[in-house]
C-alpha positions as CSV (number, residue, x, y, z in Angstrom):
1,M,5.2,-35.6,4.4
2,K,7.0,-35.1,8.2
3,F,9.0,-32.4,9.5
4,I,10.5,-30.4,12.9
5,I,10.8,-26.7,13.1
6,N,10.8,-24.3,15.6
7,R,7.7,-21.8,16.2
8,E,9.7,-18.3,15.7
9,E,11.2,-19.9,12.2
10,L,7.2,-20.8,10.7
11,L,5.4,-18.0,12.8
12,S,6.7,-14.8,10.9
13,P,6.1,-15.8,7.0
14,L,3.1,-18.0,8.0
15,Q,1.7,-14.3,9.4
16,Q,2.7,-12.5,6.1
17,I,1.2,-15.4,4.1
18,V,-2.4,-15.6,5.3
19,S,-3.0,-11.9,5.6
20,V,-3.4,-12.5,2.1
21,I,-6.2,-15.2,2.1
22,E,-9.6,-13.9,2.3
23,K,-11.8,-15.2,4.9
24,R,-14.3,-16.0,3.0
25,Q,-13.8,-18.0,0.1
26,T,-15.8,-19.2,-3.0
27,M,-13.3,-22.5,-3.1
28,P,-12.8,-23.6,0.3
29,I,-9.3,-24.7,-0.6
30,L,-8.1,-20.9,-0.8
31,S,-8.7,-20.9,2.8
32,N,-5.7,-23.0,3.3
33,V,-2.2,-22.7,2.8
34,L,-0.4,-25.0,0.7
35,I,2.7,-26.5,2.3
36,V,5.3,-28.3,0.3
37,I,8.7,-30.0,1.2
38,E,11.0,-30.7,-1.3
39,N,15.0,-30.4,-1.6
40,D,15.3,-29.7,2.1
41,E,13.3,-26.3,1.9
42,L,9.7,-25.7,3.3
43,V,7.7,-23.7,1.0
44,L,4.3,-22.1,2.1
45,T,2.2,-20.4,-0.4
46,G,-1.1,-18.6,0.0
47,T,-3.3,-16.7,-2.4
48,D,-6.9,-15.6,-3.4
49,L,-6.1,-15.8,-7.0
50,E,-5.3,-12.2,-7.4
51,I,-2.3,-12.1,-5.1
52,Q,0.0,-14.7,-4.0
53,I,2.9,-14.9,-1.6
54,I,5.4,-17.8,-1.4
55,A,7.6,-18.1,1.5
56,K,10.5,-20.6,1.5
57,I,12.3,-21.6,5.0
58,A,15.7,-23.8,5.2
59,I,14.5,-27.1,6.6
60,G,16.6,-30.0,7.9
61,S,15.8,-33.4,7.8
62,A,12.2,-33.9,6.6
63,T,10.2,-36.1,4.3
64,P,8.8,-34.7,1.3
65,G,5.3,-34.1,0.5
66,A,2.4,-31.7,0.0
67,I,-0.7,-30.9,1.7
68,T,-2.9,-28.0,2.4
69,V,-4.0,-26.8,5.7
70,P,-6.4,-24.5,7.0
71,A,-4.6,-21.2,7.4
72,R,-5.9,-19.4,10.1
73,K,-6.1,-22.3,12.4
74,F,-2.5,-23.6,11.8
75,L,-1.6,-19.6,12.3
76,D,-3.3,-19.4,15.7
77,I,-1.8,-22.7,17.1
78,C,1.4,-21.6,16.0
79,R,0.8,-18.0,17.7
80,L,-0.5,-19.5,20.6
81,L,2.2,-22.0,21.3
82,P,5.2,-20.9,24.3
83,N,7.8,-18.5,22.8
84,G,11.0,-20.7,21.2
85,A,8.4,-24.0,21.2
86,E,9.2,-26.9,18.7
87,L,6.2,-27.9,16.2
88,K,6.5,-31.7,14.8
89,F,4.6,-31.5,11.7
90,E,3.2,-35.4,10.3
91,Q,0.6,-36.0,7.4
92,Q,-1.5,-39.1,8.0
93,N,-3.9,-39.4,4.9
94,D,-6.0,-36.4,5.1
95,K,-5.4,-35.4,8.5
96,V,-2.0,-33.3,9.8
97,K,-0.6,-33.9,13.0
98,I,1.0,-31.4,14.8
99,L,2.8,-32.2,18.5
100,S,4.7,-29.8,20.6
101,T,5.6,-30.7,24.0
102,R,2.2,-31.4,25.9
103,S,0.3,-30.1,23.0
104,R,-1.6,-32.1,20.7
105,F,-3.5,-31.0,17.4
106,S,-5.1,-32.8,14.7
107,L,-6.2,-30.7,11.2
108,S,-8.6,-31.9,8.4
109,C,-6.6,-31.4,4.9
110,L,-7.4,-31.0,1.8
111,P,-4.8,-32.6,-1.3
112,A,-2.2,-30.7,-2.2
113,D,-3.4,-31.6,-6.3
114,S,-6.6,-29.3,-6.0
115,Y,-4.8,-26.0,-4.6
116,P,-5.2,-23.6,-7.9
117,E,-2.3,-22.5,-9.8
118,F,-1.7,-19.0,-9.9
119,S,-1.5,-18.1,-13.6
120,E,1.5,-15.7,-14.5
121,S,2.2,-14.7,-17.8
122,E,6.0,-14.3,-19.0
123,L,7.9,-11.5,-16.8
124,D,9.7,-9.9,-19.6
125,N,11.4,-7.1,-17.7
126,H,12.7,-6.5,-14.3
127,F,14.6,-3.8,-12.2
128,F,16.2,-3.7,-8.7
129,I,15.2,-1.2,-6.2
130,N,16.0,-0.7,-2.3
131,A,12.7,-1.9,-0.2
132,G,13.3,1.4,2.1
133,K,13.2,3.6,-1.0
134,L,10.0,1.7,-2.6
135,K,8.2,1.6,0.9
136,K,8.7,5.5,1.3
137,A,7.2,5.8,-2.5
138,L,4.4,3.7,-1.4
139,D,3.8,5.8,1.8
140,K,3.8,9.1,-0.1
141,T,0.9,7.7,-2.3
142,V,-1.1,4.7,-1.2
143,F,-3.8,6.6,0.7
144,C,-5.0,8.8,-2.3
145,M,-6.3,5.3,-3.8
146,A,-9.9,5.0,-4.5
147,N,-11.8,2.4,-2.8
148,Q,-14.3,0.4,-4.5
149,D,-14.9,2.9,-7.3
150,V,-16.4,2.3,-10.6
151,R,-13.5,3.5,-12.4
152,Y,-11.7,0.8,-11.5
153,Y,-8.5,2.0,-12.6
154,L,-8.2,4.4,-9.9
155,N,-8.5,1.5,-7.1
156,G,-4.6,0.8,-7.6
157,L,-1.4,2.3,-8.1
158,L,0.3,3.7,-11.4
159,L,4.2,2.4,-11.8
160,N,5.2,4.5,-14.4
161,I,9.4,3.4,-15.2
162,S,11.2,5.2,-17.7
163,N,14.5,3.8,-17.8
164,T,16.0,5.1,-14.5
165,K,13.3,7.1,-13.4
166,I,10.4,5.6,-11.3
167,K,7.0,7.3,-10.6
168,L,4.2,6.1,-8.7
169,V,0.6,7.7,-9.3
170,A,-2.6,7.6,-6.9
171,S,-5.9,9.4,-7.2
172,D,-9.4,8.7,-6.4
173,G,-10.5,11.5,-9.1
174,H,-10.8,14.0,-5.8
175,R,-7.1,14.6,-5.1
176,L,-4.1,13.0,-6.8
177,S,-0.2,12.5,-5.0
178,I,3.0,11.8,-7.3
179,Y,6.2,10.7,-6.1
180,E,9.3,10.0,-8.3
181,D,12.9,8.5,-7.4
182,T,15.4,7.0,-9.6
183,L,16.9,3.7,-10.0
184,D,20.6,2.8,-10.1
185,L,20.1,0.7,-13.1
186,G,17.6,1.5,-15.9
187,I,15.4,-1.0,-17.6
188,G,16.1,0.7,-20.6
189,S,12.7,1.1,-21.9
190,E,9.4,2.8,-20.6
191,A,6.8,0.7,-18.9
192,R,3.3,1.7,-17.0
193,I,1.5,-0.8,-15.1
194,I,-1.4,-0.6,-12.3
195,L,-0.9,-2.3,-9.3
196,P,-4.3,-3.3,-7.8
197,R,-4.9,-1.7,-4.2
198,K,-5.1,-4.9,-2.4
199,G,-2.1,-5.8,-3.4
200,V,-0.1,-2.0,-3.1
201,L,-1.4,-2.7,0.7
202,E,0.0,-6.1,1.0
203,L,3.5,-5.2,-0.4
204,S,3.8,-1.9,1.9
205,R,3.2,-4.1,5.1
206,L,6.0,-6.4,3.7
207,L,8.5,-3.9,3.4
208,D,9.5,-4.3,7.1
209,D,13.4,-4.0,6.5
210,Q,14.4,-0.9,4.8
211,E,18.0,-2.3,3.8
212,T,16.6,-5.1,1.3
213,E,17.3,-5.2,-2.3
214,L,14.0,-6.0,-4.1
215,K,14.2,-7.8,-7.5
216,I,11.1,-6.8,-9.4
217,E,10.1,-8.7,-12.3
218,F,6.4,-7.7,-14.5
219,S,4.8,-7.9,-17.7
220,S,1.6,-6.3,-18.9
221,N,-0.3,-8.6,-16.8
222,N,1.6,-9.5,-14.0
223,I,4.4,-8.2,-11.3
224,K,6.7,-10.8,-9.0
225,I,8.6,-9.2,-6.5
226,F,11.5,-11.0,-4.4
227,I,11.8,-9.7,-1.0
228,K,14.3,-12.0,0.9
229,N,13.0,-15.2,1.7
230,L,9.5,-14.2,0.1
231,I,8.0,-14.0,-3.2
232,F,4.7,-11.6,-3.8
233,S,3.1,-11.9,-7.1
234,A,0.0,-10.0,-8.3
235,K,-2.1,-9.9,-11.1
236,L,-2.2,-5.8,-12.7
237,V,-5.3,-4.1,-13.3
238,D,-6.0,-4.2,-16.8
239,S,-6.8,-0.9,-18.0
240,K,-4.9,2.6,-19.0
241,Y,-4.3,5.1,-16.5
242,P,-5.7,8.7,-17.3
243,D,-3.5,10.9,-18.5
244,F,-3.1,13.3,-15.6
245,S,-0.2,15.6,-16.9
246,K,-2.4,18.4,-18.3
247,V,-3.4,19.6,-14.6
248,F,0.3,20.4,-14.3
249,H,-0.4,23.1,-17.5
250,Q,-2.1,25.5,-16.1
251,D,-1.7,29.1,-14.7
252,L,-1.0,29.3,-11.1
253,L,-1.6,32.0,-8.4
254,P,1.1,33.2,-6.4
255,P,2.4,30.4,-4.1
256,I,1.9,30.5,-0.3
257,P,4.4,29.2,1.9
258,I,3.5,28.3,5.2
259,Q,4.8,26.5,8.4
260,K,3.9,22.9,8.2
261,Y,3.0,21.8,11.7
262,A,0.9,25.0,12.7
263,L,-1.0,24.4,9.3
264,K,-1.6,21.0,10.6
265,D,-2.8,21.6,14.1
266,A,-5.3,24.6,12.4
267,L,-6.2,21.9,10.1
268,T,-6.8,19.3,12.7
269,R,-8.4,21.9,15.2
270,V,-10.9,23.2,13.1
271,A,-11.9,19.9,11.4
272,I,-13.4,18.8,15.0
273,L,-16.7,20.9,13.9
274,S,-16.8,20.0,10.3
275,N,-19.3,17.7,8.7
276,E,-18.4,14.4,9.7
277,K,-19.7,12.9,6.2
278,F,-18.2,15.7,4.0
279,K,-15.1,17.4,6.2
280,G,-15.7,20.7,4.6
281,I,-13.8,23.7,5.3
282,T,-13.1,27.2,4.3
283,L,-9.5,28.8,3.4
284,D,-10.0,32.4,3.2
285,I,-6.7,33.9,1.6
286,S,-6.1,37.5,1.8
287,H,-2.5,39.4,1.5
288,D,-1.4,38.5,5.3
289,S,-3.6,35.9,6.5
290,L,-5.0,32.4,5.9
291,R,-8.6,32.2,7.9
292,I,-9.7,28.3,8.0
293,S,-13.3,28.2,9.4
294,T,-16.0,25.6,9.3
295,H,-19.8,24.9,10.5
296,N,-21.7,21.8,10.6
297,P,-25.6,21.1,10.6
298,E,-25.7,21.2,14.7
299,H,-24.7,24.9,13.8
300,D,-21.2,24.5,15.3
301,E,-18.4,26.7,14.4
302,A,-14.5,26.7,14.3
303,E,-11.8,29.3,12.9
304,E,-8.6,29.4,12.9
305,E,-6.0,32.1,11.1
306,L,-2.5,31.8,10.3
307,A,0.1,34.8,9.3
308,I,1.2,34.4,5.7
309,E,2.5,36.1,2.9
310,F,0.5,36.1,-0.5
311,E,1.0,38.5,-3.3
312,G,-1.9,37.8,-5.3
313,E,-5.8,39.1,-5.0
314,P,-8.0,37.8,-1.9
315,L,-9.8,34.4,-2.4
316,S,-12.2,32.2,-0.7
317,I,-11.8,28.4,-1.7
318,A,-13.2,25.1,0.5
319,F,-11.5,21.5,0.5
320,N,-11.8,18.5,2.0
321,A,-10.2,19.1,5.6
322,Q,-8.9,15.3,5.6
323,Y,-7.7,15.6,2.2
324,L,-5.4,18.8,3.0
325,L,-4.3,16.8,6.2
326,D,-3.1,13.6,4.4
327,A,-0.9,15.8,1.9
328,V,0.8,18.0,4.9
329,S,1.4,15.1,6.8
330,N,3.5,13.6,4.3
331,L,5.9,16.3,3.6
332,D,9.4,15.7,4.6
333,S,10.6,19.5,5.1
334,D,9.1,21.6,8.1
335,F,7.4,24.1,5.5
336,A,4.0,23.7,2.6
337,V,4.0,25.3,-0.2
338,L,0.5,25.8,-1.6
339,T,-0.5,26.8,-5.1
340,I,-3.7,27.5,-5.9
341,A,-4.4,27.4,-10.1
342,S,-5.8,30.9,-11.4
343,N,-9.3,29.6,-12.2
344,V,-9.0,27.8,-8.5
345,S,-9.7,24.4,-10.0
346,S,-6.8,22.7,-8.1
347,C,-4.6,23.3,-5.1
348,F,-1.1,22.1,-5.3
349,I,0.8,21.3,-2.2
350,N,4.4,20.2,-1.9
351,E,7.8,21.4,-0.3
352,P,9.6,24.2,-1.0
353,D,13.0,22.9,-2.5
354,N,12.2,19.1,-3.5
355,S,10.0,18.4,-6.8
356,A,9.9,14.6,-6.1
357,Y,6.9,14.6,-4.3
358,K,3.5,16.3,-5.4
359,F,0.2,16.7,-4.2
360,I,-3.1,17.9,-5.6
361,V,-6.4,18.5,-4.5
362,M,-9.8,19.4,-6.1
363,P,-11.8,22.0,-3.9
364,M,-15.2,21.5,-3.0
365,R,-18.3,23.6,-2.9
366,L,-20.0,24.2,0.5
């Protein structure tokens, strides 16, 4: 194997691939990136066996072959070479020589035959979506995913497609976010799949060009997304997502419209003196004011008051300040609408004229 490539052509796809590769691997070869030259195309592959990214780069005259090289060392070499540098890459038995002007590197390699194959079932469904649209949907929901929860289906994101409607749902058991949108072309059926947490975070990072049209193929076990010259694949979470629709079928108190930035700033200031671990704050709601207060084990106290209009009976309810801030920060309009369930079991946060994005947070005991 032998090829010549410009540093800039190689660096970006290599960075995207290396982020998937775990630093500590049970199999040494998984710390490597698979490099294949065939049909005047350079194909780079990285995987942790749960997620895989493949990058394809058109290349001029090159000698075909396949080898795996240490991913992070190869990336660091490319990254630290000067802009516009040309890399000469040549395989010599179980080593790879990389030459660039006065720089010379020799990397120990492992054979491509030993590189594990990413197992995929037949992908029998597909749809197309704009990258900007999917990126927005992810941004509105990913922060609600659980992290290392024993209910492993919560450590991921539900993607629900019903013909032309697409819905993304994430929850950690204490809060839940839902974002709905429409597809230009439907799939003609309904599907519910759960994307794993790491895969969702990697995918969100890859969607840097909002104009790109994505092709998404999926089955009950796998998902594959074509992003320009990249192919992102992930194994899906094998579980059933809990039925969250019941939370919407309950009696609600009158809604409280409130200026978004005023609420956000007040929450941010009060949260400074909240308990560092639990971030608990209390909302005292009356007909014309919303009082936000907190205290901590050091006996510090904070209080803010905002003018509101509320037609229900006065009440007091406590929340995790960060959960409220995450929800309010993701609203696009200048106003947030807070609607509390009549049994004070949950609070809905959304925009006045937009039902596409809904956020639900459970209260806490202080």
